[in-house]
N, CA, C and O atoms as CSV, one atom per row, in Angstrom:
chain,resi,resn,atom,element,x,y,z
A,1,UNK,N,N,-56.263,-80.242,-4.113
A,1,UNK,CA,C,-55.498,-79.141,-3.997
A,1,UNK,C,C,-54.051,-79.628,-3.432
A,1,UNK,O,O,-53.878,-80.477,-2.558
A,2,UNK,N,N,-53.159,-78.973,-4.056
A,2,UNK,CA,C,-51.726,-79.276,-3.666
A,2,UNK,C,C,-51.212,-78.260,-2.654
A,2,UNK,O,O,-51.184,-77.045,-2.853
A,3,UNK,N,N,-50.740,-78.988,-1.360
A,3,UNK,CA,C,-50.234,-78.003,-0.562
A,3,UNK,C,C,-48.906,-77.433,-0.889
A,3,UNK,O,O,-47.983,-78.139,-1.296
A,4,UNK,N,N,-48.812,-76.153,-0.708
A,4,UNK,CA,C,-47.751,-75.194,-1.395
A,4,UNK,C,C,-46.428,-75.390,0.108
A,4,UNK,O,O,-46.773,-75.387,1.289
A,5,UNK,N,N,-45.243,-75.513,-0.284
A,5,UNK,CA,C,-44.423,-75.274,0.876
A,5,UNK,C,C,-44.235,-73.880,1.367
A,5,UNK,O,O,-44.275,-72.902,0.620
A,6,UNK,N,N,-44.033,-73.826,2.625
A,6,UNK,CA,C,-44.167,-72.472,3.207
A,6,UNK,C,C,-42.614,-72.208,3.020
A,6,UNK,O,O,-41.739,-73.075,3.025
A,7,UNK,N,N,-42.425,-70.696,2.835
A,7,UNK,CA,C,-40.864,-70.284,2.784
A,7,UNK,C,C,-40.660,-69.684,4.080
A,7,UNK,O,O,-41.485,-68.857,4.468
A,8,UNK,N,N,-39.616,-70.007,4.841
A,8,UNK,CA,C,-39.315,-69.479,6.171
A,8,UNK,C,C,-37.920,-68.870,6.135
A,8,UNK,O,O,-36.867,-69.474,5.928
A,9,UNK,N,N,-38.115,-67.382,6.407
A,9,UNK,CA,C,-36.700,-66.863,6.058
A,9,UNK,C,C,-36.432,-66.387,7.666
A,9,UNK,O,O,-37.266,-65.935,8.450
A,10,UNK,N,N,-35.052,-66.628,7.881
A,10,UNK,CA,C,-34.523,-66.124,9.240
A,10,UNK,C,C,-34.615,-64.389,9.525
A,10,UNK,O,O,-34.307,-63.538,8.691
A,11,UNK,N,N,-35.022,-64.172,10.653
A,11,UNK,CA,C,-35.277,-62.751,10.954
A,11,UNK,C,C,-33.806,-62.237,11.402
A,11,UNK,O,O,-33.338,-62.631,12.470
A,12,UNK,N,N,-33.200,-61.489,10.698
A,12,UNK,CA,C,-31.747,-60.768,11.041
A,12,UNK,C,C,-31.775,-59.487,11.408
A,12,UNK,O,O,-32.567,-58.757,10.811
A,13,UNK,N,N,-31.106,-59.041,12.241
A,13,UNK,CA,C,-30.885,-57.571,12.686
A,13,UNK,C,C,-30.498,-56.790,11.278
A,13,UNK,O,O,-29.816,-57.351,10.420
A,14,UNK,N,N,-30.987,-55.471,11.126
A,14,UNK,CA,C,-30.815,-54.540,10.129
A,14,UNK,C,C,-29.286,-54.568,9.693
A,14,UNK,O,O,-28.984,-54.550,8.500
A,15,UNK,N,N,-28.343,-54.614,10.693
A,15,UNK,CA,C,-26.905,-54.592,10.368
A,15,UNK,C,C,-26.339,-55.809,9.665
A,15,UNK,O,O,-25.407,-55.860,8.863
A,16,UNK,N,N,-27.180,-56.871,10.184
A,16,UNK,CA,C,-26.721,-57.982,9.083
A,16,UNK,C,C,-27.090,-58.235,7.867
A,16,UNK,O,O,-26.700,-59.199,7.208
A,17,UNK,N,N,-28.045,-57.182,7.417
A,17,UNK,CA,C,-28.635,-56.975,6.225
A,17,UNK,C,C,-27.862,-56.160,5.208
A,17,UNK,O,O,-28.095,-56.269,4.005
A,18,UNK,N,N,-26.850,-55.261,5.744
A,18,UNK,CA,C,-26.137,-54.325,5.111
A,18,UNK,C,C,-25.136,-54.794,4.218
A,18,UNK,O,O,-24.518,-55.814,4.523
A,19,UNK,N,N,-24.894,-54.213,3.188
A,19,UNK,CA,C,-24.070,-54.621,1.979
A,19,UNK,C,C,-22.872,-53.883,2.365
A,19,UNK,O,O,-22.989,-52.722,2.759
A,20,UNK,N,N,-21.655,-54.482,2.284
A,20,UNK,CA,C,-20.331,-53.737,2.545
A,20,UNK,C,C,-20.282,-52.769,1.524
A,20,UNK,O,O,-20.724,-53.108,0.426
A,21,UNK,N,N,-19.797,-51.540,1.676
A,21,UNK,CA,C,-19.560,-50.502,0.908
A,21,UNK,C,C,-18.135,-50.000,0.657
A,21,UNK,O,O,-17.917,-49.040,-0.082
A,22,UNK,N,N,-17.109,-50.722,1.337
A,22,UNK,CA,C,-15.572,-50.264,1.005
A,22,UNK,C,C,-15.164,-51.713,0.954
A,22,UNK,O,O,-15.781,-52.733,1.259
A,23,UNK,N,N,-13.855,-51.503,0.446
A,23,UNK,CA,C,-13.087,-52.978,0.042
A,23,UNK,C,C,-12.880,-53.371,1.440
A,23,UNK,O,O,-13.112,-54.566,1.624
A,24,UNK,N,N,-12.464,-52.632,2.610
A,24,UNK,CA,C,-12.272,-53.114,3.622
A,24,UNK,C,C,-13.423,-54.217,4.526
A,24,UNK,O,O,-13.228,-55.154,5.301
A,25,UNK,N,N,-14.490,-53.656,4.057
A,25,UNK,CA,C,-15.849,-54.239,4.535
A,25,UNK,C,C,-16.183,-55.554,3.724
A,25,UNK,O,O,-16.670,-56.566,4.228
A,26,UNK,N,N,-15.883,-55.408,2.519
A,26,UNK,CA,C,-16.074,-56.463,1.826
A,26,UNK,C,C,-15.225,-57.575,2.084
A,26,UNK,O,O,-15.753,-58.651,2.365
A,27,UNK,N,N,-13.814,-57.458,2.024
A,27,UNK,CA,C,-13.017,-58.402,2.534
A,27,UNK,C,C,-13.072,-59.060,4.030
A,27,UNK,O,O,-12.633,-60.155,4.380
A,28,UNK,N,N,-13.706,-58.121,4.763
A,28,UNK,CA,C,-14.282,-58.569,6.180
A,28,UNK,C,C,-15.477,-59.692,6.271
A,28,UNK,O,O,-15.542,-60.717,6.950
A,29,UNK,N,N,-16.323,-59.161,5.411
A,29,UNK,CA,C,-17.591,-59.925,5.016
A,29,UNK,C,C,-17.142,-61.505,4.522
A,29,UNK,O,O,-17.411,-62.606,5.004
A,30,UNK,N,N,-16.353,-61.105,3.362
A,30,UNK,CA,C,-15.798,-62.769,2.886
A,30,UNK,C,C,-14.918,-63.556,3.917
A,30,UNK,O,O,-15.027,-64.771,4.089
A,31,UNK,N,N,-14.088,-62.799,4.547
A,31,UNK,CA,C,-13.435,-63.409,5.639
A,31,UNK,C,C,-14.174,-64.214,6.736
A,31,UNK,O,O,-13.822,-65.347,7.061
A,32,UNK,N,N,-15.277,-63.522,7.313
A,32,UNK,CA,C,-16.141,-64.280,8.054
A,32,UNK,C,C,-16.646,-65.454,7.489
A,32,UNK,O,O,-17.079,-66.297,8.275
A,33,UNK,N,N,-16.690,-65.750,5.945
A,33,UNK,CA,C,-17.310,-66.845,5.511
A,33,UNK,C,C,-16.189,-67.654,5.020
A,33,UNK,O,O,-16.393,-68.421,4.078
A,34,UNK,N,N,-14.990,-67.564,5.573
A,34,UNK,CA,C,-13.775,-68.285,5.214
A,34,UNK,C,C,-12.958,-68.199,3.863
A,34,UNK,O,O,-12.195,-69.084,3.477
A,35,UNK,N,N,-13.209,-67.055,3.216
A,35,UNK,CA,C,-12.543,-66.897,2.116
A,35,UNK,C,C,-12.128,-65.645,1.610
A,35,UNK,O,O,-12.621,-64.777,2.329
A,36,UNK,N,N,-11.454,-65.154,0.710
A,36,UNK,CA,C,-11.104,-64.002,0.408
A,36,UNK,C,C,-11.035,-63.477,-0.838
A,36,UNK,O,O,-10.577,-64.247,-1.682
A,37,UNK,N,N,-11.472,-61.985,-1.351
A,37,UNK,CA,C,-11.639,-61.564,-2.760
A,37,UNK,C,C,-10.247,-61.433,-3.204
A,37,UNK,O,O,-9.487,-60.620,-2.677
A,38,UNK,N,N,-9.880,-62.233,-4.187
A,38,UNK,CA,C,-8.565,-61.632,-5.004
A,38,UNK,C,C,-8.504,-60.441,-5.361
A,38,UNK,O,O,-9.501,-59.822,-5.732
A,39,UNK,N,N,-7.150,-59.862,-5.297
A,39,UNK,CA,C,-7.178,-58.319,-5.760
A,39,UNK,C,C,-7.856,-58.201,-7.138
A,39,UNK,O,O,-8.704,-57.343,-7.380
A,40,UNK,N,N,-7.416,-59.141,-8.047
A,40,UNK,CA,C,-8.173,-58.629,-9.454
A,40,UNK,C,C,-9.413,-58.955,-9.494
A,40,UNK,O,O,-9.907,-59.074,-10.616
A,41,UNK,N,N,-10.251,-59.188,-8.330
A,41,UNK,CA,C,-11.696,-59.323,-8.499
A,41,UNK,C,C,-12.202,-58.271,-7.561
A,41,UNK,O,O,-13.411,-58.233,-7.335
A,42,UNK,N,N,-11.589,-57.623,-7.133
A,42,UNK,CA,C,-12.186,-56.503,-5.995
A,42,UNK,C,C,-12.873,-55.260,-6.877
A,42,UNK,O,O,-13.779,-54.661,-6.296
A,43,UNK,N,N,-12.540,-54.835,-8.172
A,43,UNK,CA,C,-13.434,-54.034,-8.611
A,43,UNK,C,C,-14.552,-54.471,-9.215
A,43,UNK,O,O,-15.546,-53.754,-9.336
A,44,UNK,N,N,-14.501,-55.367,-9.532
A,44,UNK,CA,C,-15.857,-56.170,-10.058
A,44,UNK,C,C,-16.781,-56.302,-8.945
A,44,UNK,O,O,-17.907,-55.812,-9.036
A,45,UNK,N,N,-16.355,-57.002,-7.768
A,45,UNK,CA,C,-17.102,-57.223,-6.424
A,45,UNK,C,C,-17.729,-55.685,-6.144
A,45,UNK,O,O,-18.922,-55.406,-6.259
A,46,UNK,N,N,-16.977,-55.024,-5.868
A,46,UNK,CA,C,-17.263,-53.471,-5.397
A,46,UNK,C,C,-18.413,-53.143,-6.442
A,46,UNK,O,O,-19.576,-52.983,-6.071
A,47,UNK,N,N,-18.029,-53.054,-7.739
A,47,UNK,CA,C,-19.176,-52.504,-8.751
A,47,UNK,C,C,-20.595,-53.373,-8.366
A,47,UNK,O,O,-21.646,-52.749,-8.219
A,48,UNK,N,N,-20.556,-54.787,-8.221
A,48,UNK,CA,C,-21.578,-55.489,-8.080
A,48,UNK,C,C,-22.476,-55.271,-6.476
A,48,UNK,O,O,-23.672,-55.481,-6.274
A,49,UNK,N,N,-21.697,-54.911,-5.746
A,49,UNK,CA,C,-22.229,-54.486,-4.239
A,49,UNK,C,C,-23.013,-53.329,-4.681
A,49,UNK,O,O,-24.233,-53.317,-4.519
A,50,UNK,N,N,-22.334,-52.273,-5.278
A,50,UNK,CA,C,-22.992,-50.765,-5.578
A,50,UNK,C,C,-24.338,-51.185,-6.151
A,50,UNK,O,O,-25.357,-50.800,-5.577
A,51,UNK,N,N,-24.432,-52.073,-7.421
A,51,UNK,CA,C,-25.569,-52.459,-7.986
A,51,UNK,C,C,-26.564,-52.853,-7.389
A,51,UNK,O,O,-27.695,-52.382,-7.506
A,52,UNK,N,N,-26.160,-53.953,-6.541
A,52,UNK,CA,C,-27.144,-54.601,-5.537
A,52,UNK,C,C,-27.707,-53.750,-4.342
A,52,UNK,O,O,-28.773,-53.971,-3.768
A,53,UNK,N,N,-26.821,-52.743,-4.061
A,53,UNK,CA,C,-27.351,-51.784,-2.911
A,53,UNK,C,C,-28.264,-50.753,-3.823
A,53,UNK,O,O,-29.047,-50.124,-3.111
A,54,UNK,N,N,-28.346,-50.446,-5.148
A,54,UNK,CA,C,-28.896,-49.556,-5.690
A,54,UNK,C,C,-30.274,-50.514,-5.946
A,54,UNK,O,O,-31.318,-49.989,-5.559
A,55,UNK,N,N,-30.369,-51.583,-6.428
A,55,UNK,CA,C,-31.709,-52.679,-6.428
A,55,UNK,C,C,-32.160,-52.468,-5.214
A,55,UNK,O,O,-33.215,-51.839,-5.142
A,56,UNK,N,N,-31.570,-52.879,-4.057
A,56,UNK,CA,C,-32.080,-52.873,-2.651
A,56,UNK,C,C,-32.832,-51.615,-2.343
A,56,UNK,O,O,-33.930,-51.618,-1.788
A,57,UNK,N,N,-32.130,-50.432,-2.767
A,57,UNK,CA,C,-33.034,-49.350,-2.391
A,57,UNK,C,C,-34.187,-48.922,-3.298
A,57,UNK,O,O,-35.066,-48.124,-2.971
A,58,UNK,N,N,-34.088,-49.510,-4.409
A,58,UNK,CA,C,-35.297,-49.313,-5.442
A,58,UNK,C,C,-36.489,-50.150,-4.724
A,58,UNK,O,O,-37.572,-49.632,-4.452
A,59,UNK,N,N,-36.138,-51.614,-4.424
A,59,UNK,CA,C,-36.984,-52.308,-4.027
A,59,UNK,C,C,-37.926,-52.004,-2.704
A,59,UNK,O,O,-39.075,-52.412,-2.532
A,60,UNK,N,N,-37.035,-51.072,-1.695
A,60,UNK,CA,C,-37.380,-50.739,-0.560
A,60,UNK,C,C,-38.138,-49.341,-0.642
A,60,UNK,O,O,-38.527,-48.760,0.371
A,61,UNK,N,N,-38.327,-48.820,-2.010
A,61,UNK,CA,C,-38.807,-47.632,-2.187
A,61,UNK,C,C,-37.869,-46.315,-1.679
A,61,UNK,O,O,-38.349,-45.368,-1.057
A,62,UNK,N,N,-36.772,-46.402,-1.971
A,62,UNK,CA,C,-35.831,-45.541,-1.175
A,62,UNK,C,C,-34.867,-45.270,-2.623
A,62,UNK,O,O,-33.656,-45.057,-2.564
A,63,UNK,N,N,-35.568,-45.317,-3.774
A,63,UNK,CA,C,-34.721,-44.874,-5.016
A,63,UNK,C,C,-34.355,-43.309,-4.893
A,63,UNK,O,O,-35.249,-42.513,-4.608
A,64,UNK,N,N,-33.084,-42.892,-5.104
A,64,UNK,CA,C,-32.595,-41.665,-5.275
A,64,UNK,C,C,-32.232,-41.464,-6.588
A,64,UNK,O,O,-31.757,-40.383,-6.938
């Protein structure tokens, strides 16, 4: 039998898992990681964040 590697995920507080919902929050999150979202990319980034939030809600059983 082959040993399977164990995946160890960090335990994060709930606020660390929250996705940005505004441009200001998205830019702040990007800045914390040392980069910024170019103005031309902001609409796409915000659309993708909204889609990710929807998927997260569905997986959590909170689809509305």
